[in-house]
VEXFISE-137258 format. One record per residue: residue in three letters; y negated, x, z of N, C-alpha, C in turn. Coordinates in steps of 0.001 Angstrom, whole numbers, padded with zeros to 6 digits, always signed. Layout:
BEGIN
ALAYXZYXZYXZ
...
END
This chain:
BEGIN
MET-009246+017325+003767-011128+017364+003374-011509+016451+003794
SER-013031+017047+004398-013750+015680+005177-014488+014557+004430
PRO-014001+013337+005476-014203+012462+004548-015911+012643+004266
THR-016331+012615+004919-017911+012772+004510-018529+013451+003473
LEU-017774+014778+003524-017838+015955+002360-017585+015109+000900
VAL-016370+014582+000695-015820+014056-000097-016701+013140-000614
ARG-017167+011744+000399-017824+010705+000186-019439+011080-000519
ARG-019898+011973+000003-021380+012649-000503-021373+013586-001246
LEU-020671+014456-001602-020718+015510-002450-019585+014976-003887
ILE-018274+015540-003109-016893+015782-004365-017623+014433-005089
LEU-016747+013487-004875-017035+012165-005271-018087+011763-006399
PRO-019251+012315-005698-019963+011452-006803-020418+012750-007877
LEU-020084+013731-007558-020390+014839-008582-018992+014719-009776
HIS-017651+014564-009392-016461+014120-010062-017018+012996-010879
GLU-017854+011848-010203-017807+010905-011173-018804+010784-012171
ARG-020236+011927-011756-021078+011766-012672-020877+012764-013688
VAL-019675+013896-013398-019444+014675-014508-018424+013998-015612
ARG-017741+013054-015530-017111+012101-016329-018035+010798-016799
GLY-019283+010882-016470-020369+009602-016932-020124+008676-016649
ARG-019808+008670-015457-019647+007051-014643-020465+006612-013453
ARG-021256+005839-013392-021676+005271-012195-021295+004748-010887
THR-019593+005263-010735-018914+003973-010070-019767+003795-008500
LEU-020139+004874-007888-020516+004777-006350-021710+003726-006480
ALA-022906+004141-007593-024017+002919-007328-023475+002008-007804
LEU-022910+001288-008730-021881+000013-009088-021042-000333-007702
ALA-020594+000037-006835-020515-000191-005780-020974-000782-005050
ASP-022058-000161-004962-023319-000710-004228-023615-001818-004697
GLU-023766-002169-005444-024195-002961-006736-023334-004819-005855
LEU-021841-004242-005997-020905-005274-006232-020784-005653-004799
CYS-021310-004690-003861-020989-005702-002350-022225-006175-002231
ARG-023430-006119-002791-024232-007252-002568-024160-008486-002979
SER-023506-008319-004587-023260-009665-005272-022602-010675-004832
GLU-021404-010003-004067-020380-010552-003795-021100-012154-002891
SER-022212-012032-002350-023088-013257-002116-023852-014040-002399
TRP-023833-013729-003883-024840-014399-004736-024683-015882-004963
PRO-025281-016946-005124-025222-018097-005295-024482-018361-006448
ALA-023396-019206-006827-023055-019215-007792-023428-019452-009147
GLU-024989-019638-009348-025771-019938-010133-026348-018606-010515
ARG-026539-017823-009738-026929-016330-009788-025613-015215-010545
LEU-024530-015851-009858-023080-015229-010835-022837-015582-012133
ALA-023533-017013-012792-023250-017505-013775-024041-016749-014488
ALA-025199-016448-014072-025920-015922-015294-026046-014709-015812
LEU-025447-013517-014725-024735-012512-014941-024014-012265-015631
GLN-023005-013275-015597-021640-013167-016622-022159-013404-018035
GLN-023128-014453-018112-023491-014620-019259-024120-013684-020080
ALA-025235-013226-018909-025578-011809-019735-024568-010802-020422
LYS-023590-010687-019521-022822-009671-019632-021682-010114-021075
LEU-021370-011511-020915-020752-012248-021781-021433-011774-023494
ALA-022805-012167-023519-023725-011744-024830-023798-010529-025339
ARG-023560-009529-024030-023498-008017-024739-022068-007935-025284
ILE-021068-008189-024652-019877-008422-024946-020131-008612-026288
LEU-020201-010039-026776-019814-010373-028180-020713-009696-029118
GLU-022153-009363-028653-022993-008544-029398-022233-007069-030033
VAL-021491-006577-029196-021164-005334-029692-019872-005604-030502
ALA-018618-006592-029974-017766-007331-030760-017770-007680-032363
ALA-018990-008350-032354-019582-008345-034023-020252-007631-034338
THR-020686-006593-034015-021312-005358-034793-020558-004514-034928
GLN-019412-004009-033987-019123-002969-034041-017708-002939-034410
THR-016760-003825-034373-015374-004022-034370-014578-005478-035989
PRO-013787-004888-036343-013979-005569-037771-012887-007099-037041
PHE-012289-006682-036522-011496-007692-035916-012051-008640-035441
TYR-013273-008648-034487-014009-009892-033930-015016-010197-034474
ARG-015640-009681-035456-016302-009859-036597-016211-010615-037549
GLU-014914-010621-037806-014203-012065-038437-013897-012833-037517
ARG-013257-012590-036414-012487-013786-035522-013713-014683-035604
LEU-015228-013819-034583-016293-014522-034185-017073-015285-035468
ALA-017039-014890-036409-017648-015337-037283-016917-016998-037676
ALA-015784-017063-037883-014618-018138-037879-014958-019154-037000
ALA-015406-018876-035825-015176-019378-034642-017019-019759-034865
GLY-017888-019503-035471-019386-020167-035359-019965-019448-034324
ILE-019456-018054-034114-020149-017974-033008-021360-016544-032822
SER-022649-017167-032194-023506-016471-032456-023706-015647-031001
PRO-023421-014259-030814-024055-013371-029784-025330-013723-029137
ARG-026222-013987-029986-027741-014110-029225-027842-015490-028627
ARG-026631-016152-028889-027052-017645-028351-025995-018145-027692
VAL-025259-017431-027369-024257-017818-026672-024101-018113-025155
THR-023489-019354-024426-023157-019455-023526-021882-019484-022875
LEU-021727-019554-021344-020762-019360-021130-019655-021014-021315
ALA-020281-022131-021842-019691-023033-022045-019420-022919-023533
ASP-019527-022110-024563-018840-021350-025621-017816-020901-026074
LEU-017393-020341-024599-016146-019552-024716-015284-020183-025093
PRO-014800-021556-024807-013563-022089-025322-013390-021950-027102
ALA-014460-021856-027319-014230-021870-029440-013955-020864-029665
ILE-013429-019557-028895-013151-018354-029448-011371-018253-029242
PRO-011119-018022-030410-009443-018157-030134-009043-017243-029185
LEU-008010-017612-028295-007211-016781-027206-006845-015575-027918
LEU-006615-014304-026908-006065-013207-027439-004636-012454-026958
THR-003907-012391-027713-002638-012358-027385-002196-010453-027603
LYS-000913-010373-026498-000304-009221-026515-000110-008373-028552
ALA+000635-009617-029217+000606-009612-030381-000447-008765-031234
ASP-001681-009338-031032-002281-009413-031965-003162-007972-031520
ILE-003102-007318-030149-003689-005669-029870-002787-005180-030671
ARG-001196-005192-030767-000353-004536-031619-000845-004232-033094
VAL-001298-005373-033439-000958-005806-035339-002661-005307-035346
HIS-003764-005190-034281-004778-005271-035037-005832-004071-034128
LEU-005255-003350-033118-006089-002431-032415-006781-001098-033194
ASP-006590-000898-033938-007637+000407-034482-008892-000865-034994
GLY-008904-001866-035038-009935-003118-035986-010412-003671-034414
MET-010207-003143-033392-010828-003877-032064-011754-002753-031436
ILE-011491-001553-031937-011980-000469-031239-013658-000062-031702
TRP-014258+000471-030655-015704+000626-030991-015816+002102-030877
ARG-015515+002865-031788-015203+004379-031781-016409+005201-031302
GLY-017479+004511-031924-018790+004908-031279-019722+004928-029470
VAL-018849+004185-028986-018936+003612-027406-019840+004921-026728
PRO-020451+004813-025867-020927+005679-025156-020301+006759-024134
GLY-019634+007874-024541-018883+008238-023487-017647+008498-023960
GLY-017566+007806-025064-015802+007879-025456-015116+006554-025147
LEU-013754+006600-025282-012541+005695-025403-011562+006763-025092
HIS-010709+006087-023949-009528+006640-023357-008309+005672-023550
ARG-007326+006466-024286-006288+005359-024634-005115+005408-023519
ALA-004881+004473-023557-003763+003948-022305-002403+003247-022485
THR-001584+003012-021867-000607+001865-022282-000130+000572-021555
THR-000073-000277-021750+000568-001152-020027+001630-000711-019618
GLY+001875-001090-018340+002803-001013-017823+004159-001340-017972
GLY+004009-002161-019156+005823-002338-019759+007011-003610-019233
SER+006009-004151-018308+006907-004585-017632+007374-006216-018493
THR+006523-006511-019562+007444-007382-020247+008442-007039-021271
GLY+008629-005483-021335+009798-005224-022433+008633-004829-023201
GLN+007749-005045-023799+007032-004460-024847+005678-004336-024124
PRO+005623-002759-024018+004219-002082-024217+003174-001956-025355
VAL+002342-002496-024550+000756-002614-025470-000075-001331-025350
ALA-000350-000658-026344-001721+000474-026273-002877-000015-026550
PHE-003640+000110-025568-004974-000434-025581-006393+001057-024977
CYS-007334+000684-025367-008663+002042-024962-009359+000962-023880
MET-010139+001654-023582-011092+001678-022062-012365+002717-022431
ASP-013289+002343-022118-014444+003110-022043-014978+003517-020739
ARG-015949+004317-020298-016388+004973-019094-016728+003740-018504
ALA-017412+002862-019027-018216+001908-018244-016849+000403-017391
ARG-016031+000526-018305-014930-000245-017434-013854+000389-016740
GLN-013990+001639-016705-013280+002386-015834-014027+002676-014579
ALA-015318+002603-014754-016513+002563-013505-016052+001101-012763
ALA-016355+000061-013559-016097-001023-012891-014990-001468-012387
ASP-013534-000890-012673-012735-000825-011820-012748-000501-010849
GLN-013008+000976-010769-012977+001237-009398-014014+001112-008616
ALA-015211+000685-008959-016001+000018-007977-015384-001668-007603
ALA-015014-002053-008289-013848-003299-007977-013266-002788-006789
ARG-012720-001895-006800-011754-000949-005772-012352-000577-004796
ILE-013528-000153-004880-014546+000528-003872-014472-000816-002280
ARG-014926-001404-003174-015966-002927-002494-014448-003420-001655
SER-013082-003470-002619-012116-004256-001728-011674-003572-000361
ARG-011835-001944-000595-011660-001095+000475-012459-001544+002019
ARG-014112-001644+001246-014951-002028+002768-015028-002722+003407
TRP-014209-004080+002570-013692-005182+003184-012825-004888+004159
PHE-012692-003734+004583-011355-003881+005525-012179-002494+006330
GLY-013016-002168+006489-014119-001241+007134-013184+000330+006521
ILE-013206+000818+005218-012802+001815+004589-013574+002493+003224
GLU-014187+003522+003527-014828+004158+002585-014439+004841+001646
PRO-015336+005448+000762-014742+006290-000321-014366+007637+000482
GLY-013656+008118+000006-013101+009771+000332-012232+009681+001790
GLU-012035+008427+002525-010546+008538+003392-009165+008915+002988
ARG-008543+009177+003931-007150+009282+003432-006367+008151+002564
GLU-006206+008182+001477-005017+007186+001195-003880+007620+000418
LEU-002525+007176+001097-001480+007393+000076-000746+006723-000695
TYR-000222+006835-001868-000120+006130-002595+001571+006164-002591
LEU+002101+005186-002776+003815+004790-003010+003541+004394-004217
TRP+003491+005266-005592+003956+004591-006588+004389+005549-007946
GLY+004190+004822-009032+005072+005568-010122+004676+007009-010101
SER+005529+008375-010512+005109+009068-010769+005720+009698-012297
PRO+004729+010747-012588+005356+010955-014046+006625+011267-014493
ILE+007249+011268-015538+008667+011673-015617+008936+012696-015680
GLU+008014+014007-016370+007784+014946-016677+006541+015635-016390
THR+006622+016475-015571+004911+016864-014921+004315+018264-016403
GLY+003077+018249-016527+002855+019473-017147+001438+019570-016213
ALA+000819+020036-017297-000820+020835-016750-001608+019974-016272
ALA-001499+018827-017383-002327+017484-016695-001886+017323-015501
ASP-001025+016721-014953-000201+016368-013761-000584+017830-012901
ALA-000661+018523-012751-001054+019753-012043-002474+019535-011682
PHE-003464+019030-012519-004852+019106-012601-004802+018234-011882
ARG-004637+017014-011881-004677+015622-011363-004201+015748-009767
SER-003136+016254-009448-002813+016635-007868-003542+017188-007427
MET-004166+018507-008212-005656+019180-007289-006633+018419-007332
ARG-006896+017513-008291-008079+016664-007920-007644+015280-006691
ASP-006215+014983-006948-006184+014129-005899-006635+014827-004593
ARG-005989+015635-004396-005878+016875-003163-007428+016931-002403
MET-008256+017106-003634-009894+017499-003083-010787+016127-002841
ILE-010230+014943-003204-010576+013522-003090-009651+012515-001796
ASN-008787+013487-001133-008089+013123+000008-007308+011709-000183
HIS-006684+012001-001859-005612+011146-002091-004256+011900-002288
ARG-003113+011442-001961-001702+012047-001878-000911+010556-002551
LEU+000119+011049-003486+001465+010454-004376+002408+010948-003205
ILE+003071+009663-003213+004652+010182-003091+005241+008975-004099
SER+006547+009189-004941+006898+008780-005775+007708+007387-005149
ALA+007434+006444-006057+008575+004914-005611+009692+005386-006515
PHE+010179+006216-007380+011177+005971-008294+012678+006770-007927
ARG+012436+007806-006459+013414+008471-006028+013472+008075-004282
MET+014009+006474-004328+013657+006197-002783+015232+006311-002137
THR+015564+007670-002011+016778+007840-001163+016622+008395+000257
PRO+017513+007692+001346+017264+007791+002410+016768+009213+002738
ALA+017501+010027+002400+017023+011683+002670+015583+011756+002594
ARG+014871+011255+001228+013831+011454+000723+012870+010300+001580
MET+013475+009236+001929+012516+008222+002290+012193+008832+003697
ALA+013108+009214+004390+012557+010590+005604+011909+011278+005698
ASP+011833+012051+004355+010991+013089+004492+009551+012328+004262
TYR+009516+010980+003330+008192+009945+003368+007417+010102+004173
LEU+008389+009702+005278+007686+009134+006777+007037+010500+007457
ARG+007664+011402+006722+007173+012703+007825+005805+012975+006926
GLU+005828+012891+005700+004958+012877+005245+003961+012347+005525
ILE+004177+011320+005420+002923+010063+005689+002219+010718+007400
ARG+003224+010854+008378+002668+011254+009557+001660+012269+009436
SER+002451+013035+008930+001277+014296+008623-000164+014517+007941
PHE-000206+013660+007253-001376+013255+006020-001750+012201+007162
ASP-001539+011514+007602-002331+010296+008553-003138+009868+007727
PRO-002652+008823+006497-003748+007776+006067-004243+007039+006497
VAL-005612+006748+006282-006530+005931+006443-005684+004302+005732
HIS-005281+004210+004560-004809+003171+004163-003715+003634+003405
LEU-002645+002672+003150-001556+003081+002114-001743+002170+001034
PHE-001336+002210-000117-001059+001608-001293+000306+001808-002245
GLY+000684+000453-002406+001268+000872-003511+002187-000367-003750
TYR+003550-000400-004537+004355-001619-004987+004733-002581-003987
PRO+004734-003648-003532+005178-004258-002554+006666-004131-002113
SER+007516-004396-003238+008761-003569-002734+009581-002495-002345
SER+008370-001031-002771+008497-000009-002750+008119+000342-001112
LEU+007012-000404-000829+006717-000309+000554+007274-000991+001437
ALA+007898-001793+001152+009125-002700+001689+010209-001996+001943
THR+010967-001742+001197+011706-000535+001256+011382+000318+002127
LEU+010875+001022+002323+010249+002296+002888+010176+001351+004491
ALA+009629+000690+005160+009611-000250+006086+010980-000328+006698
ARG+011600-001023+005794+013149-001297+005850+013948-000110+006721
PHE+013894+001083+005974+014589+002347+006289+014289+002737+007766
ALA+012700+002524+007506+012312+003085+008901+012566+002100+010264
LEU+012579+000874+010060+012995-000108+011201+014408+000410+011110
SER+015532+000654+010067+016579+001000+010312+016475+002151+011087
GLN+015832+003122+011317+015980+004347+011974+015117+004550+013412
SER+014511+003400+013648+014008+003204+015015+012905+003884+014637
ALA+012173+004125+013910+011127+005336+013653+009635+004067+013665
ARG+009017+005098+014231+007482+004302+014783+006879+004003+014017
PRO+005791+003120+013789+005001+003227+012768+004038+005160+012577
PRO+004189+005420+011633+003690+007087+011344+002672+006990+010834
THR+001526+006923+011070+000411+007065+011261-000827+006162+011949
PRO-001650+006900+013108-002170+006272+014090-003538+005785+013187
ALA-004020+006283+012455-005338+006220+011438-005599+004851+010552
LEU-004331+004389+010469-004025+003660+009525-004593+002272+010035
LYS-005711+001915+009027-006487+000702+008740-006149-000656+008291
ALA-005147-000259+006874-004739-001680+005902-004046-001064+004913
VAL-002720-001984+004375-001959-001618+003771-002014-002782+002393
PHE-002293-001823+001159-002734-002555+000049-001418-002338-001015
THR-001647-003720-001459-000128-003593-002589-001194-004271-003936
THR+000096-004321-005004-000154-004684-006342+000711-004655-007119
GLY+000806-004916-008427+001964-004496-009106+003053-005573-009705
GLU+003141-006150-008454+004444-006860-008221+003674-008504-007584
THR+004565-009289-007500+004270-010693-006529+004416-009900-004822
LEU+003613-009711-004061+004034-009938-002685+004415-011228-002237
ASP+005469-011234-001619+005787-012479-001148+006078-012724+000378
SER+006366-013623+000583+005924-013535+002271+006760-013005+003327
ALA+007983-012572+002904+008596-011694+003481+008751-010208+003526
ASP+007897-009831+002728+007466-008379+002478+006208-008390+003600
ARG+005486-009174+003048+004185-009327+003762+004417-009284+004995
ALA+005026-010331+006084+005446-010231+007174+005839-008596+008151
LEU+007058-008200+006944+007606-007319+007104+006848-005925+007359
LEU+005467-005586+006428+004585-004540+006175+003647-004636+007396
ALA+003345-005930+007653+002355-006417+008879+003056-005410+010139
ALA+004283-006042+009937+005045-006065+011404+005518-004425+011850
TYR+005851-003431+010681+006112-002411+010756+004878-001388+011056
PHE+003931-001874+010100+002764-001296+009885+001763-001277+011225
ARG+001759-002397+011490+000893-002901+012276-000632-003058+012367
VAL-001287-003455+010813-002377-003333+010497-002267-004487+008924
PRO-003963-004963+008888-003527-006343+007899-002893-005565+006654
VAL-002228-006393+005885-001505-006275+004596-002450-007032+003428
ALA-003082-006313+002191-003852-007363+001321-003431-007191+000220
ASP-003214-007854-000949-003002-007713-002493-003896-007696-003105
GLY-003599-007073-004218-004498-006753-005214-004256-007269-006699
TYR-004519-007943-007714-004423-008800-008845-005089-008033-009632
GLY-004157-007411-010994-005210-007231-012029-003764-006894-013628
ALA-004391-006065-014195-003890-006171-015533-004173-004479-015929
ARG-003633-003220-016430-004190-002660-016883-004730-002329-018199
GLU-004471-003304-019021-005288-003839-020365-006399-004919-019787
ALA-006397-005340-018930-007583-006245-018688-008497-006138-017614
GLY-008282-005027-016823-008904-004406-015586-008801-005157-014482
PHE-009391-004523-013236-009266-005331-012202-009765-006682-011836
ILE-008784-007804-011474-009335-008683-011455-009368-009577-010234
ALA-008642-009360-009235-009155-010117-007926-008484-009183-006461
HIS-008847-009804-005510-008059-008998-003916-008422-009895-002913
GLU-007780-009667-002273-007549-010490-000856-008586-009464-000033
CYS-009350-010390+000571-010173-010182+002014-009457-010035+002910
PRO-009999-009966+004226-008992-010050+005259-008663-011601+005741
HIS-009614-012590+004915-009200-013729+005360-007707-014172+004669
GLY-007526-013194+003783-005832-013640+002679-006241-014583+001352
ARG-007729-014615+001431-008058-015191+000384-008510-014108-001115
MET-007732-014500-001828-007715-013689-003154-009070-013714-004013
HIS-010119-013219-003949-011305-013180-004330-011188-012816-006171
ILE-012290-013644-006790-012104-012579-008193-013184-012009-008231
ALA-013080-010728-008782-014327-009535-009280-015144-010851-010130
ALA-015824-011116-010182-016443-012214-011255-017560-011340-012104
GLU-018145-010405-011408-019200-009803-012146-018089-009010-013399
CYS-017146-008420-012894-016447-007427-013749-015712-008652-014991
VAL-015196-009587-014695-014147-010808-015246-014387-012114-015291
LEU-014093-012617-016195-014725-013983-016367-013179-014471-016758
VAL-012688-015365-015718-010973-015687-015607-011137-017267-015766
GLU-010422-017826-017105-010405-018927-017072-008502-019383-016691
LEU-008281-020640-016204-007522-020865-016209-006557-022376-017233
LEU-005695-022103-017917-005304-022694-019454-003932-023623-019274
ASP-003725-024867-019744-002929-025522-019740-001766-024683-021489
ASP-001080-025614-021288-000478-025065-022962-000817-025498-024137
ALA-001874-026628-023720-002714-026751-025020-004078-025911-025402
GLY-004255-025113-024527-005135-024377-023943-006543-024717-023502
ARG-006359-025763-022898-007231-026773-022290-007221-026281-020696
ALA-008856-025960-019934-008873-025894-018671-008413-026634-017929
VAL-007931-026531-016798-007064-027137-016036-007923-027741-015113
PRO-007747-028774-014089-008810-029247-013025-008630-028026-012125
VAL-009575-028189-011213-009805-026915-009941-008362-027314-009322
GLY-007542-026605-009004-006561-026789-007566-004913-027352-008638
GLU-005034-027143-009773-004131-027171-010604-003801-026107-011456
SER-002332-025382-011615-002345-024238-011914-002013-024023-013658
GLY-002647-023182-014213-002506-022465-015453-002421-021651-015663
GLU-002396-021288-016981-002214-019553-017447-003202-018782-017180
VAL-003676-017464-016257-004641-016736-016591-005018-015925-017644
VAL-006400-016521-017936-006714-016019-019678-008038-015195-018639
VAL-008049-013960-019168-009405-012571-018549-010318-012702-020036
THR-011707-012699-019904-012094-011641-020610-013037-010642-019464
ASN-012774-009069-020111-013319-008007-019589-015107-008290-019854
LEU-015798-008145-018782-016827-008155-018997-017598-006464-019172
ASP-016977-005545-019093-017358-004094-019258-016858-003240-020201
ASN-015735-003572-020668-015315-002556-021856-016058-002822-023153
LEU-016772-002341-023213-017545-002559-024778-016649-001632-025825
GLY-016038-000647-025526-015283+000326-026261-013909-000617-026768
MET-013319-001254-026244-013010-002217-026679-012713-003384-025884
PRO-013565-004549-026756-014013-005846-026081-012590-006733-025829
LEU-012213-007128-024515-010956-007448-024479-011273-009398-024411
ILE-011512-010150-025486-012190-011508-025221-010840-012695-024694
ARG-011018-013471-023867-010048-014585-023739-008322-013914-023846
TYR-008023-013000-023182-006839-012299-023139-005997-012978-022388
ARG-004615-013831-022994-003568-014343-022202-002351-013398-021634
THR-002683-013308-020469-001920-012474-019332-000387-012946-019395
GLY-000165-014279-019289+000870-015080-018819+001693-015143-017469
ASP+000563-014651-016983+000475-015159-014839-000192-016454-015287
THR+000283-017195-013965-000047-018084-013927-000704-018440-012528
ALA-001756-019209-012219-002403-019408-010952-003339-020588-010821
TRP-003857-020923-009598-004851-022264-009721-006290-021277-009264
LEU-007099-022326-009089-008447-022087-008287-008561-022758-007374
ASP-008910-022091-006245-008912-022498-004761-010628-022770-004372
ALA-010996-024117-004718-012177-024712-004725-012917-024176-003081
ARG-012159-023788-001908-012538-024014-000788-013525-022922-000258
PRO-014462-023120+000291-015496-021792+000689-014499-021120+001797
CYS-014437-019817+001930-013774-018747+002412-014308-018623+003546
PRO-014052-018505+004689-014894-018021+006105-014968-016969+006277
CYS-014946-015649+004868-015328-014563+004977-017083-014354+004787
GLY-017595-015750+003887-018460-015556+003583-018926-015331+002166
ARG-018320-014768+001310-017965-014137+000206-018202-015750-000806
THR-019217-015283-001614-019159-016705-002677-018073-016420-003850
LEU-017909-015361-004136-016741-015060-005074-015667-015941-005397
PRO-015548-016680-006700-014336-017538-006571-013046-016870-005928
VAL-011807-017894-006153-010943-017623-005106-009817-018182-006204
LEU-008657-016958-006353-007141-017594-007368-006396-018123-006209
GLY-005334-018819-006139-004166-018935-005673-003331-019508-006324
GLY-001930-019208-005788-000767-019268-006160-000299-018361-007250
ILE-000364-016838-007576-000597-015584-008685+000956-016273-008864
GLU+001381-015864-010009+002919-016108-010111+003089-015149-011518
GLY+003018-013913-011306+003530-012874-012647+004754-012717-012631
ARG+005251-011650-013751+006320-011272-014268+006770-010488-012914
GLN+008042-010519-012941+009138-010219-012302+010298-009091-012560
THR+010349-007897-011981+011488-006833-012010+012206-006687-010717
ASP+013523-006419-011117+014578-005953-010038+014425-004244-009451
ARG+014954-003849-008843+014775-002803-007957+016181-002207-008959
LEU+016458-001025-008802+017682-000084-009624+018235+000304-008191
VAL+019614+000858-008523+020511+001607-007520+020544+002941-008212
ARG+020161+003970-007476+020734+005286-008182+022114+005325-007653
ALA+022530+006900-008408+024208+007077-008240+024084+007467-006648
ASP+023254+008053-006256+023717+008588-004395+023149+007205-003805
GLY+022993+006121-004213+022904+005050-003236+021717+004628-002960
GLY+020606+005498-003302+018936+005211-002810+018669+004194-004231
SER+017429+003627-003815+016724+002746-004159+015625+002828-005196
ALA+015305+003070-006428+014434+003451-006964+013478+001675-007938
HIS+012628+002068-007993+011466+000950-008488+011721+000629-010121
ALA+011728-000645-010820+012083-000597-012153+011126+000212-012923
LEU+010363+000394-012290+009591+001444-013359+009961+002374-013817
SER+010705+003274-013141+011667+004172-013253+012147+004464-014597
ALA+012472+002891-014836+013438+003027-016084+012178+002041-017412
ILE+011355+001612-016977+010550+001079-017846+009434+002412-018535
TYR+008990+003329-017802+007950+004533-018003+008767+005036-018901
VAL+010533+005296-019086+010991+006084-020324+010831+005398-021525
LEU+011200+004330-021249+011397+003510-022759+010225+003122-023245
ARG+009016+002886-022381+007398+002747-022479+006757+004012-023463
ASP+007506+005063-022647+006844+006499-023881+007148+006529-024846
GLU+008321+005557-025694+008947+005938-026887+008189+005273-027641
ALA+007671+006251-029063+007028+005565-030056+007979+004523-031161
GLY+009347+004810-030758+010455+004410-031314+011111+003086-030882
VAL+010258+002623-029798+010454+001465-029255+009667+000210-028899
THR+010608-000958-029432+009468-001795-029975+009457-003083-029031
ARG+011074-003188-028167+011156-004228-027271+012279-003544-026488
PHE+012568-004248-025193+013745-003445-024636+014175-004148-023193
HIS+015310-004005-023000+015720-004873-021873+016822-003841-021137
VAL+016762-003647-020131+018209-003001-018951+018810-004158-017972
ARG+019963-003845-018055+020640-004789-017195+021520-003469-016662
GLN+021111-003609-014980+022155-002475-014463+023404-003150-013601
ARG+024734-002712-014165+025751-003623-014059+026323-003308-012212
SER+027169-004195-011505+027425-003571-010262+027700-002248-009817
ASP+028425-001670-011036+029221-000317-011050+027742+000755-011194
LEU+026845+000227-011394+025781+000845-011276+025010+001449-012766
SER+026285+001473-013563+025743+001973-015014+024835+001202-015659
LEU+023805+001415-016813+023078+000780-017509+023067+000062-018756
ASP+023174-001285-018895+022839-001305-020645+022121-001634-021225
VAL+021576-001145-021943+020001-001080-022340+020240-001324-023916
ARG+019010-002619-024009+019198-003533-025393+018073-002764-025885
ILE+017636-002319-027330+016587-001744-027733+015870-002438-028995
VAL+015072-003070-029535+014715-003376-030791+013750-001961-031417
PRO+014734-001407-032130+014173+000014-032400+012420-000791-033689
ALA+011728+000640-033635+010439+000910-034395+010950+001928-035839
PRO+010199+001797-036428+010234+003183-037498+010465+004452-036811
GLY+011192+005014-037343+010929+006766-036403+012016+006531-035242
TRP+013223+005549-035089+013832+005975-033971+015474+006489-034902
ASN+015768+007464-033933+017043+008087-034767+018008+009003-033777
ASP+018822+009331-034162+019998+009967-033026+019181+010644-032133
ASP+018644+011931-032192+017206+012343-031363+016928+011560-030216
THR+016215+010269-030575+015797+009618-029852+016584+008956-029000
SER+017944+008463-029461+018830+007629-028637+019509+008623-027373
ASN+019727+009983-027955+019889+011131-026927+019003+011290-026091
ARG+017779+011253-026316+016895+011455-025334+016524+010372-024518
VAL+016545+009023-024659+016621+008215-024242+017487+008079-022966
SER+018716+008225-023320+020210+008121-022663+019852+009377-021372
ASP+019486+010114-022288+019582+011562-020953+018406+010983-019806
ARG+017124+010677-020197+016094+010682-019073+016490+009574-018225
LEU+016698+008269-018915+017098+007256-017972+018215+007749-017275
SER+019289+008431-017529+020636+008438-016392+019713+009666-015761
ARG+018931+010683-015787+018632+011795-014963+017539+010702-014033
GLN+016930+009771-014317+015774+008872-013176+016645+008480-012317
LEU+018097+007891-012660+018808+007167-011539+019869+008309-011043
GLY+019712+009377-011027+020546+010258-010435+021992+010371-011308
GLY+021978+010050-012582+023125+010457-013290+023947+009534-013822
VAL+023544+007851-013673+024343+007109-013557+024761+006688-015081
PRO+025653+006319-015758+025683+005984-017128+025065+005288-017954
VAL+024922+005340-018992+023859+004438-019824+024554+004291-021115
ARG+024596+003239-021534+025162+002511-022412+024176+001804-023664
LEU+023419+002630-024712+022773+002070-025629+022938+001103-026456
SER+022362-000222-027120+022177-000873-028088+021067-001470-028615
LEU+021322-001040-030410+019808-001474-031047+020247-003115-031542
VAL+019319-003757-031505+019250-005046-031638+017965-005575-032470
GLN+018490-006632-033472+017469-007209-033872+016609-008189-033298
SER+016405-008608-032058+015769-009408-031164+016286-009231-029963
ILE+015502-009989-028769+015729-009828-027635+014889-011271-027183
GLU+015346-012322-026675+015296-013491-026229+014680-013829-024706
PRO+014251-014580-024154+013988-014697-022887+015168-015620-022443
SER+015693-015628-020968+016518-016006-020346+016095-017584-020793
GLY+017305-018547-019936+017312-019747-020321+016241-020211-019615
SER+015362-019828-018397+014723-020546-017855+013108-019967-018747
GLY+013075-019800-019844+011978-019221-020342+011159-017812-020067
LYS+011782-017556-018635+011062-016251-018292+011760-014971-018632
PHE+011099-013906-018996+011465-012411-019291+011485-011753-018277
ARG+012361-011170-017882+012230-010127-017361+012959-008905-017762
CYS+012476-007753-017886+012895-006281-018739+013871-005699-017994
VAL+013759-005811-016817+014250-004776-015897+015272-006008-015269
GLU+016699-005998-015164+017784-007139-014361+018687-006192-013500
SER+018950-005788-012203+019908-005334-011521+021486-006154-010981
GLU+022165-006380-011219+023527-007120-010275+024177-006239-009310
ALA+023537-004829-009158+023353-003949-008056+023215-003883-006731
ILE+021677-004864-007117+021163-005229-005532+021610-006481-005037
THR+022288-006190-003940+022641-007669-003328+021861-008287-002231
END
């Protein structure tokens, strides 16, 4: 499909039908990225007041929480934010129904977090939040000379079982020049097919998990395969920590800039690297705090937990949400000239890759998605042994039964090409001795 046709006709029509002003908002973000700090703070304060007003008047959970904190939305300032209690995943699990504004214009979309903590969380987002995320993503692409409608290939998680909605999504993606290939079944034969598909599609940008893109690049180099796409302008990664070795590998093989993005499904698009490698916060869309263990703001340059307030999701306000990730604020001006604040040293949760029965590689999400989608699962941990079998511990929820057990075992085994699966039900799952919890670990990766 012609990129110009997609950008000028198909995408605007698609977003208008969905009630989202994505493209206009992207243009606004491209202008505000160079605003003085004072003007940006004024925008944040105005949007925060709006979020708090909706939270106080439309959601029982926040009405009680804000009243207890003595917060008046009409008189709030950014300096008042620390008076509001921090929000946790446990809060959302318990109080989800009381956090939602069901009358939000455009309605609500229900989603689930990726499950990398072993405890998936359901949440809701409205049209404005969807538009803001997509607009921030469009802006980050423009930093690399890429416009909406140009060909984009995703190496990403694919549905475990496809249906009519997935067929529609695939047709829509083709109309807007998007192509998806699965990060879940990366056998040598499939990766050879992927390289041929990439060469045929000739994307302008690649997007995917760092580990999956690196696995594909290593395979290509082992086959002495040339870079597959002459049109490529950039490789974008997200969903995992992009380490220096994988960044160097991707840059060396694809011969284009590699840029990382940072976000959370429930919190939204948080930050993205510019061509100078600095991770700029989408400050028009999110408020980011960095806090110590006592909940106090850390000094500039010191690492703290990333706490996010989304400034667009009126349908389910997410105020002072603890991500569990850590980062520090980099106060140095960026050579790119953008005045958006910069995060450094982001450290998130880690998961291992898994090995399929045929020796191919699979992203940890191939197992996580199976367990995340089961209502009978409260928490889980997957360990792959050196013989490729899976030991799966599950904290069951009401509704778990023999049918659930058989279904989970079968789907996990099929996802990895037929490996043996052993399920055990437990009362709790504790973090490792380091205090970090990795919901998928593999002894088969050497």
